[in-house]
C-alpha positions in Angstrom: 55.6 276.5 53.7 52.9 276.1 51.0 53.4 278.8 48.3 49.7 278.7 47.4 48.4 279.3 51.0 46.5 282.5 51.3 46.8 284.5 54.5 44.8 287.3 56.1 45.7 289.9 58.7 44.4 289.5 62.2 43.2 292.4 64.4 46.7 292.5 65.9 48.1 292.8 62.4 45.9 295.7 61.6 47.1 297.4 64.8 50.7 296.7 63.8 50.2 298.6 60.6 48.7 301.6 62.4 51.5 301.8 65.1 54.1 302.3 62.3 56.7 300.4 64.2 57.5 298.2 61.1 60.2 298.8 58.5 59.1 299.9 55.1 59.7 296.4 53.7 57.8 294.7 56.5 55.0 297.2 56.2 54.6 296.6 52.4 54.6 292.8 52.9 52.0 293.0 55.7 49.8 295.4 53.9 49.8 293.1 50.8 48.5 290.1 52.8 44.8 290.7 52.3 43.2 287.2 52.4 43.2 286.9 48.6 46.8 286.9 47.5 49.2 284.0 48.1 52.8 284.4 49.2 53.9 283.2 45.8 51.9 285.8 44.0 52.9 288.5 46.5 56.6 287.9 45.9 56.1 287.8 42.1 54.3 291.0 42.1 57.1 292.9 43.8 60.2 294.2 41.9 62.4 294.5 45.0 61.3 291.8 47.4 62.8 288.4 47.1 60.9 285.1 47.7 63.2 284.4 50.7 62.4 287.8 52.2 58.6 287.3 51.8 58.8 283.7 53.3 60.9 285.0 56.3 58.4 287.8 56.9 55.4 285.5 56.8 57.0 283.1 59.3 57.7 286.1 61.6 54.1 287.4 61.2 52.7 284.0 62.0 54.7 283.8 65.2 53.7 287.2 66.4 50.0 286.6 65.5 49.9 289.4 62.9 48.4 287.0 60.2 46.6 283.6 60.0 45.7 281.4 57.1 42.6 282.7 55.4 40.4 279.8 56.4 41.2 280.3 60.1 40.4 284.0 59.7 37.0 283.1 58.4 36.5 280.6 61.2 37.5 283.3 63.7 34.9 285.7 62.3 32.1 283.0 62.4 32.2 282.9 66.2 29.0 281.2 67.7 26.7 283.6 69.6 27.5 281.8 72.9 31.0 283.0 72.8 30.3 286.7 72.1 31.5 287.8 75.5 34.9 286.1 75.0 35.2 287.6 71.6 34.6 291.1 73.0 37.1 290.6 75.8 39.7 289.5 73.1 39.0 292.7 71.2 39.5 294.8 74.2 42.8 293.2 75.0 44.0 293.6 71.4 42.8 297.2 71.1 45.5 300.0 70.9 46.5 301.3 74.3 46.4 304.9 73.1 43.3 306.8 74.3 43.0 309.2 71.4 40.6 311.5 73.3 43.0 312.1 76.1 46.3 312.1 74.1 48.1 315.4 74.0 49.5 314.4 70.6 45.9 314.1 69.3 45.6 317.9 69.5 46.8 318.2 66.0 45.5 321.7 65.6 48.1 323.0 68.1 51.8 323.5 67.8 53.5 321.8 70.7 57.0 322.1 72.3 58.3 318.5 72.4 61.6 316.6 72.7 62.3 314.8 69.4 64.7 311.8 69.3 65.8 310.9 65.8 67.5 307.5 65.3 69.3 306.2 62.2 70.8 302.8 61.6 74.3 303.3 60.2 74.8 301.8 56.6 71.4 300.1 56.7 70.6 300.4 53.0 74.0 298.9 52.1 73.2 295.6 53.8 71.4 292.6 52.2 67.6 292.6 52.6 67.7 289.6 54.8 70.2 291.2 57.2 68.0 294.5 57.0 65.1 292.5 58.2 66.9 291.0 61.2 68.6 294.4 62.2 65.3 296.3 61.9 63.5 293.7 64.0 66.2 294.1 66.8 66.0 297.8 66.5 62.2 297.9 66.8 62.2 295.6 69.8 64.8 297.7 71.7 63.1 301.0 70.9 59.7 299.7 71.9 61.1 298.3 75.1 62.9 301.5 76.2 60.1 304.0 75.4 57.8 302.2 77.8 59.1 304.5 80.6 57.0 307.3 79.0 53.2 307.0 78.9 51.8 306.2 75.5 49.6 309.2 75.4 52.8 311.4 75.7 54.8 309.8 72.9 54.5 309.0 69.2 56.8 306.9 67.0 57.2 307.5 63.3 59.1 304.7 61.3 61.5 306.2 58.8 62.6 302.9 57.2 66.2 303.0 58.3 65.4 304.4 61.7 62.7 306.3 63.6 61.6 309.7 64.8 60.2 309.8 68.3 58.3 312.7 69.8 57.9 313.0 73.5 55.7 315.4 75.6 57.6 314.4 78.7 60.5 315.3 81.0 63.5 315.8 78.8 65.4 313.7 81.4 63.4 310.6 80.4 64.2 311.2 76.7 67.9 311.4 77.6 67.5 308.2 79.6 66.1 306.4 76.6 68.9 307.5 74.3 71.7 306.5 76.8 70.1 303.1 77.5 69.8 302.3 73.8 73.5 303.4 73.1 74.8 301.4 76.2 72.8 298.3 75.3 74.1 298.2 71.8 77.6 298.8 72.8 77.7 296.2 75.6 80.5 293.6 75.3 81.8 295.3 72.2 78.5 294.9 70.3 78.6 291.1 70.9 74.8 291.0 71.0 74.2 293.4 68.2 77.2 293.1 65.8 75.6 294.8 62.9 73.4 297.4 64.6 75.1 300.8 65.0 72.7 303.7 65.7 73.4 307.4 65.6 71.0 309.6 67.6 70.1 313.3 67.6 67.8 315.0 70.2 66.2 318.4 69.8 63.7 320.4 71.8 61.4 322.5 69.6 58.0 323.1 68.0 56.2 320.2 66.3 52.7 319.4 65.0 50.9 316.1 64.5 49.4 315.6 61.0 48.1 312.8 58.9 50.1 311.7 55.9 48.7 310.6 52.5 48.0 307.1 53.9 46.1 308.5 56.8 48.9 307.6 59.3 50.1 310.0 62.0 53.3 311.9 61.2 55.3 314.7 62.8 56.3 318.0 61.1 58.0 321.2 62.3 61.4 322.6 63.1 61.6 320.4 66.1 61.7 317.3 63.9 63.9 318.9 61.2 66.6 320.1 63.6 66.6 316.7 65.4 67.3 315.1 62.0 70.1 317.5 61.3 71.7 317.0 64.7 71.5 313.3 64.2 73.3 313.8 60.8 76.3 315.1 62.6 76.6 312.0 64.7 78.6 308.8 64.2 77.6 305.2 65.0 76.8 304.8 68.8 77.0 308.5 69.3 74.3 310.7 70.9 74.3 314.4 70.0 71.8 317.0 71.3 71.0 320.6 70.2 71.6 323.8 72.1 67.9 324.1 73.0 67.8 320.6 74.5 71.1 321.1 76.3 69.9 324.4 77.9 66.9 322.6 79.5 68.4 319.1 80.3 71.6 320.5 81.8 69.7 322.5 84.3 67.5 319.6 85.6 70.1 318.6 88.2 73.6 319.5 89.4 75.0 316.4 87.8 73.6 316.8 84.3 76.1 319.5 83.0 78.9 316.9 83.3 77.0 314.6 80.9 77.5 316.9 78.0 80.6 318.0 76.0 80.4 321.0 73.7 81.3 319.9 70.1 81.2 323.4 68.5 79.1 324.8 65.7 78.2 322.5 62.8 76.7 323.6 59.4 74.1 321.5 57.7 73.7 321.2 54.0 71.5 324.3 53.8 74.3 326.4 55.6 72.4 326.7 58.8 74.6 326.6 61.9 73.8 324.3 64.9 75.5 324.3 68.3 76.0 320.7 69.2 76.7 318.9 72.4 77.7 315.2 72.8 76.2 313.0 75.5 79.3 311.5 77.2 79.7 307.9 78.1 79.6 304.8 76.0 82.5 303.3 74.2 83.1 304.2 70.6 86.9 303.9 71.0 87.3 300.8 68.9 85.2 302.0 66.1 86.8 305.5 66.2 90.2 303.9 66.2 89.4 301.8 63.2 88.2 304.8 61.2 91.0 307.0 62.5 93.6 304.5 61.6 92.2 304.4 58.1 92.3 308.1 58.0 95.8 308.4 59.3 97.0 305.9 56.7 95.4 307.9 53.9 96.9 311.1 55.3 100.3 309.4 55.7 100.2 308.3 52.0 99.2 311.9 50.9 102.1 313.3 52.9 104.6 310.9 51.5 103.4 311.8 48.0 103.7 315.5 48.6 107.1 315.1 50.3 108.3 313.2 47.2 107.1 315.9 44.9 108.8 318.5 47.1 112.1 316.6 47.1 112.0 316.1 43.3 111.2 319.8 42.8 114.0 320.8 45.2 116.5 318.5 43.4 115.7 320.1 40.1 115.9 323.6 41.6 119.2 322.8 43.2 120.6 321.5 39.8 119.4 324.5 38.0 120.8 326.9 40.6 124.2 325.0 40.5 124.4 325.3 36.7 123.5 329.0 36.9 126.1 329.7 39.6 128.8 327.9 37.6 128.0 329.9 34.5 128.0 333.2 36.6 131.3 332.3 38.2 132.9 331.6 34.7 131.7 335.0 33.4 132.9 336.8 36.6 136.3 335.1 36.4 136.7 336.2 32.8 135.7 339.7 33.7 138.2 339.9 36.5 141.0 338.6 34.3 140.3 341.3 31.7 140.2 344.0 34.4 143.5 342.9 35.9 145.1 342.9 32.5 143.9 346.4 31.8 145.0 347.7 35.2 148.5 346.3 34.7 148.8 348.1 31.4 147.7 351.4 32.9 150.3 351.2 35.7 153.0 350.8 33.3 152.3 354.0 31.4 151.3 356.2 34.4 153.9 358.9 35.3 154.9 359.0 38.9 153.9 362.2 40.9 155.9 364.1 43.6 155.4 362.4 46.9 153.5 364.3 49.6 152.0 367.0 47.4 148.4 365.6 47.1 148.4 364.5 50.7 149.4 368.0 52.0 146.5 369.6 50.1 143.9 367.1 51.5 145.2 367.6 55.0 145.0 371.4 54.7 141.4 371.2 53.5 140.4 368.9 56.4 142.0 371.2 58.9 140.2 374.2 57.5 136.8 372.5 57.5 137.3 371.3 61.0 138.1 374.8 62.2 135.1 376.2 60.5 132.7 373.5 61.6 134.0 373.3 65.1 134.5 376.9 65.9 131.4 378.4 64.2 128.9 377.2 66.8 130.9 378.8 69.6 131.2 382.1 68.0 129.1 384.7 69.9 126.0 385.5 67.6 124.0 387.6 69.9 123.1 389.9 67.1 121.6 386.9 65.2 119.4 385.9 68.2 118.2 389.4 68.6 117.4 389.7 64.9 115.6 386.3 64.8 113.5 387.1 68.0 112.4 390.3 66.4 111.4 388.5 63.2 109.4 385.8 65.1 107.6 388.6 67.2 106.7 390.3 63.9 105.4 387.1 62.3 103.4 385.8 65.3 102.2 389.0 66.8 103.6 387.7 70.2 106.7 388.7 72.2 109.4 386.2 71.4 112.6 385.2 73.1 115.5 383.1 72.0 118.1 381.4 74.3 120.8 381.0 71.7 121.5 381.0 68.0 124.2 379.8 65.6 125.0 378.8 62.1 125.2 375.2 60.9 126.8 374.2 57.6 125.7 370.5 57.6 123.7 368.9 56.1 122.8 372.3 54.5 123.5 375.9 55.5 121.0 376.9 58.2 120.2 378.9 61.2 119.7 377.1 64.5 117.8 378.7 67.3 117.4 377.1 70.8 115.0 377.7 73.7 112.5 379.7 71.6 109.3 381.1 73.3 106.4 382.9 71.7 102.9 383.4 73.0 103.0 380.6 75.5 104.5 378.1 73.0 107.9 376.7 74.0 110.2 375.3 71.4 113.4 373.3 72.2 115.0 373.8 68.8 114.1 375.6 65.6 116.1 375.5 62.3 115.6 377.4 59.1 117.3 376.6 55.8 119.2 379.5 54.2 118.8 378.1 50.7 116.6 375.6 48.9 113.1 374.7 50.2 113.1 377.4 53.0 111.7 374.7 55.4 111.4 375.6 59.1 111.9 372.6 61.4 110.5 373.0 64.9 111.5 370.3 67.4 110.3 369.7 70.9 107.1 371.8 71.1 105.2 372.3 74.3 101.8 374.1 74.3 98.4 374.2 75.9 94.9 375.2 74.8 95.5 378.9 75.7 98.6 378.9 73.5 96.7 377.2 70.7 94.1 380.0 70.7 96.8 382.4 69.7 97.9 380.5 66.5 95.2 382.2 64.5 97.1 385.5 64.9 100.3 384.2 63.4 101.0 385.7 60.0 103.7 386.4 57.4 105.1 382.8 57.7 105.6 381.5 54.2 106.9 378.1 53.3 106.8 374.7 55.1 106.8 374.3 58.9 107.7 370.8 60.1 106.9 370.0 63.7 108.6 367.1 65.7 107.8 365.7 69.1 104.9 368.1 69.9 103.6 367.9 73.4 100.0 369.3 73.8 98.1 369.7 77.0 94.4 370.2 77.0 92.8 371.2 80.4 95.6 369.3 82.2 95.2 366.2 80.0 98.5 365.3 78.2 97.9 364.1 74.7 100.3 361.5 73.0 103.3 363.1 71.3 102.8 363.8 67.6 104.5 365.2 64.5 103.1 367.6 61.9 103.7 369.6 58.8 102.0 372.9 57.8 102.3 374.4 54.3 101.6 378.2 53.8 101.5 380.4 50.8 103.7 383.3 50.0 101.3 385.7 51.6 101.2 383.5 54.8 97.8 382.0 54.1 97.2 378.5 55.4 97.4 375.8 52.7 97.4 372.4 54.2 98.4 370.6 57.5 99.1 367.0 58.4 99.4 365.5 61.9 100.7 362.1 62.6 100.8 360.1 65.9 101.4 356.5 66.8 98.8 354.8 64.4 96.9 358.0 63.6 97.1 360.6 60.8 94.9 363.7 60.2 94.8 366.0 57.1 93.5 369.5 57.6 92.7 371.8 54.6 90.8 375.1 54.1 87.1 374.8 53.6 85.2 378.1 53.0 85.6 380.0 56.3 86.8 377.0 58.2 88.8 373.8 57.9 88.0 370.3 56.6 89.5 367.4 58.7 90.0 363.8 57.5 91.2 361.4 60.2 92.4 357.8 59.7 93.8 355.5 62.4 94.8 351.8 63.0 95.0 350.1 66.4 94.4 353.5 68.0 92.3 354.7 71.0 90.8 358.1 71.5 92.9 360.2 73.8 89.9 360.9 75.9 87.0 358.8 77.0 87.1 354.9 77.0 90.6 353.7 76.1 89.6 350.8 73.8 91.8 350.7 70.7 90.0 350.1 67.4 91.4 348.1 64.5 90.5 350.9 62.0 88.9 354.3 62.5 87.9 356.9 59.9 86.2 360.3 60.4 85.3 363.3 58.3 84.7 366.7 60.0 84.5 370.4 59.4 85.7 373.1 61.8 83.9 376.4 61.7 83.4 379.2 64.2 84.4 377.3 67.3 82.6 374.1 66.4 83.6 370.8 64.8 80.8 369.0 62.9 81.6 365.3 62.4 79.6 364.3 59.4 80.6 360.7 59.7 82.8 358.3 61.6 83.2 354.5 61.6 85.3 352.3 63.9 85.9 348.6 63.3 87.1 346.1 65.8 86.0 343.5 68.4 84.3 341.5 65.6 82.0 344.3 64.5 81.7 348.1 63.9 80.4 351.4 65.3 79.4 354.3 63.1 77.6 357.6 63.4 77.9 361.4 63.4 78.2 364.2 65.9 79.5 367.7 66.9 81.8 369.3 69.4 81.7 373.0 70.3 83.7 375.2 72.8 82.4 378.8 72.5 80.3 378.6 75.7 81.9 375.7 77.5 82.5 372.4 75.9 79.5 370.5 74.5 79.2 367.4 72.4 76.4 365.3 70.9 76.5 362.1 68.9 74.2 359.6 67.3 75.8 356.2 66.7 75.0 352.5 66.0 76.9 349.3 66.6 76.6 345.8 65.2 78.0 342.3 65.9 80.4 343.6 68.7 82.1 340.8 70.8 81.0 342.0 74.2 83.5 340.0 76.4 86.4 341.7 74.4 85.0 345.3 74.6 83.3 345.3 78.1 86.6 345.4 80.1 87.3 348.9 78.9 84.1 350.1 80.5 83.7 347.9 83.6 86.0 345.5 85.3 83.3 343.8 87.4 80.5 343.0 84.8 80.9 339.6 83.2 78.9 339.2 80.0 79.5 337.6 76.6 77.7 337.5 73.4 77.3 339.6 70.2 76.0 343.2 70.6 73.9 345.4 68.4 72.7 348.9 69.5 71.3 352.2 68.5 72.2 355.1 70.8 72.2 358.9 71.2 74.6 360.7 73.6 75.0 364.3 74.9 77.8 365.8 77.1 78.6 369.2 78.6 81.5 370.4 80.7 83.5 373.5 81.4 86.6 371.7 80.2 87.3 369.3 77.4 88.5 366.5 79.6 85.4 366.7 81.8 83.1 365.9 78.9 83.2 362.2 79.6 82.7 362.5 83.3 78.9 362.5 83.3 77.5 361.7 79.8 73.8 361.2 79.1 73.0 358.2 76.9 69.8 356.6 75.7 70.1 353.3 73.8 68.1 350.3 72.6 70.2 347.2 72.5 70.1 343.5 71.7 72.6 340.6 72.2 72.6 337.0 71.1 74.3 333.8 71.7 76.1 334.6 74.9 76.0 334.1 78.7 75.7 336.2 81.9 78.3 335.1 84.5 77.5 335.1 88.3 73.8 334.9 87.6 71.9 331.6 87.4 68.1 332.1 87.0 67.3 328.4 86.5 69.0 327.5 89.8 67.3 330.5 91.6 63.8 329.3 90.8 64.6 325.6 91.7 66.4 326.3 95.0 64.9 329.2 97.1 67.1 330.4 99.9 66.7 333.3 102.4 70.3 334.3 101.6 69.6 334.2 97.8 71.5 332.5 95.0 75.0 333.6 93.9 77.4 332.4 91.2 76.7 330.2 88.2 75.8 331.4 84.8 72.9 331.9 82.5 73.3 331.1 78.8 71.0 332.9 76.5 69.8 332.9 72.9 68.7 336.5 73.0 68.9 339.4 75.5 67.4 342.8 74.7 66.2 346.0 76.4 66.7 349.8 76.7 69.4 351.8 78.6 69.2 355.3 80.1 72.4 356.7 81.6 71.9 359.9 83.6 74.1 361.2 86.4 76.1 358.0 86.6 73.0 355.8 87.1 72.4 353.1 84.6 68.7 352.3 84.2 67.9 349.1 82.1 64.2 348.7 81.3 62.2 346.2 79.3 64.8 343.5 79.7 64.0 340.3 77.9 66.2 337.1 78.2 65.4 333.9 76.2 67.3 330.7 77.0 65.7 327.6 75.4 62.4 327.1 77.2 63.3 329.7 79.9 62.2 333.3 79.6 63.2 336.2 81.9 61.6 339.7 81.9 62.6 342.6 84.2 64.2 345.9 85.0 67.6 346.8 86.6 69.4 349.8 88.1 73.2 349.9 88.4 74.7 352.8 90.3 78.2 352.9 91.8 78.6 349.2 91.0 75.5 348.2 93.1 72.5 346.4 91.7 68.7 346.7 92.4 66.0 345.3 90.2 63.2 342.7 89.7 62.6 339.9 87.2 59.9 337.3 86.4 61.2 333.9 85.3 59.3 331.2 83.5 60.6 327.7 82.8 58.2 325.2 81.4 55.2 325.4 83.8 57.2 327.2 86.6 56.9 330.9 87.1 58.7 332.9 89.8 59.2 336.5 90.8 62.7 337.3 91.8 64.7 340.3 93.0 68.2 341.3 92.1 70.7 343.0 94.5 74.3 342.9 95.5 77.0 344.3 93.1 78.2 343.8 89.6 81.0 341.6 90.9 78.7 339.5 93.1 75.0 339.7 92.2 72.4 338.1 94.5 69.0 336.6 93.3 66.2 336.1 95.7 
């Protein structure tokens, strides 16, 4: 090849520059061929292109008809008039196929929803330039071949140097086909045909816009392109990954498509954004993965051996130190034992012998006397004591009291023990009172109900500490869990402080003006009434005054999130309760079973609600609550409901089963008289949107929804039950 020959671009070469299918190196070389500069000067003017690369590029350009020697180009332009028709015909054939006036992509002022396929050649920049040229040529040829299944007006290809970004306004199934064909072609026969060409691919469905770059060439921008690039970044060579938005649409195109994808979890990009990723199954990356895995396992094995060696050396040092310490300790202990034995022997020699049997007789006499006192005292009739104590309890409580039996106990401290005590409807299994010391009264095995509790306010003249054990409390027939407690009173019988403890729960009660201040804390504890869901932690602050408890604040954490709010409970004119509460980031599939066994829903819940309840009894408060709430869920699914299937396959019997995954689900709830009314429901799942209303009563469903997917719109009805919904 003559180094001084000057070449010029043909019309085909001009179009090659516009189509942007060339690598950056090839593009720079072709753009530098301007009919004035020789190949020699072109190579000399570049700081990164070798002469060999330029010569190889020129040979390829000549074969493809992108360039011609400058003299031939001049001759081509000086076509005689007699051949004008042939020249026009040639121009028509070489003109670009894209009809810009009809292209959907030409509408650059609009944001479009498109499938974006991002391709990257693995380790491309690490290869020699001559190898890069060959690999990129193979890559361009394959991509150009496979994209032919999509009309040119519905696609655009942007060269990224070491790969490409492809935008498609077409059926996502066609985009998936292109990616799979490219992967399978490269992998055929163990990469025999393409030994150095490994491509990783990422597909996303999202918003894009067509713009012109600084060179006037078409380019794509938008989250649709950015996310496709990030999804591709998670892939390995010969691996195809897709985003959640693309999966939601592509997996619903046919019944076979879901089996094409495998969930790969949530990946974080360099900006900390999370992406749900699915792999397109098939292909054969086993050899490559095995090679990389083997290298990883070797490294891991070496690290483990090094750590094991360190541990063994540390253990040997520790064992030697422990052995030396033990030997030193044994030596010291042996010396001490020797001294003690010597001293004991000396004392035995000088000790005077005592009369045999004298000390033993005294000890036996004391034991017999103690046994007689302790054994006989509980059986001595103490009717006078029972009568005296029952009169004392009646005086202190203002209620008639009775005692089954009474006796003294000397151990562990002198005390009076009363059994089967009854006062004002409160029954006590055993009651003990210290005769000396703290003056504590221990009450064990208490049984009471709400009527008996109402009389506690009349108790007086009880000074000291009252300790309660195994208290059984019944409220309106509802048996509460057993609890223990302690009450402190002043010398005048005034209430000082109380503490109640149950399994996982504790409450402190103290005087507050004319009422009581209550602080409650609990772990892994469920409210004794209402939904039985246990919370990891629960805290509440309240004040009781005049037959009403005002809860200034409460907060429960668990199920991945928390619920907080305030409320009040009153009982002067029947039982009434109100509450205002909010919840955030609650894991619905863990919490929902405590409210419904039939509803199947997952996701993360946020809500803002107000509730009111009224009943003649405390236990009846939760029978028919009234609730108004606004709620929103994200990143979950609804089981037994498949809206995409329902709009594709209509049946007189309706559609049952399946699932609908969603990005967001929101609406309002009004619960009145056991009827759940959901209004303003909005569900977004990729390109599918659902809007509607729903009523649930007695587990039965009735409602309507409008579903849109791409260009399809359909009005549906919902019926059946929570366990088996039906869509028609």
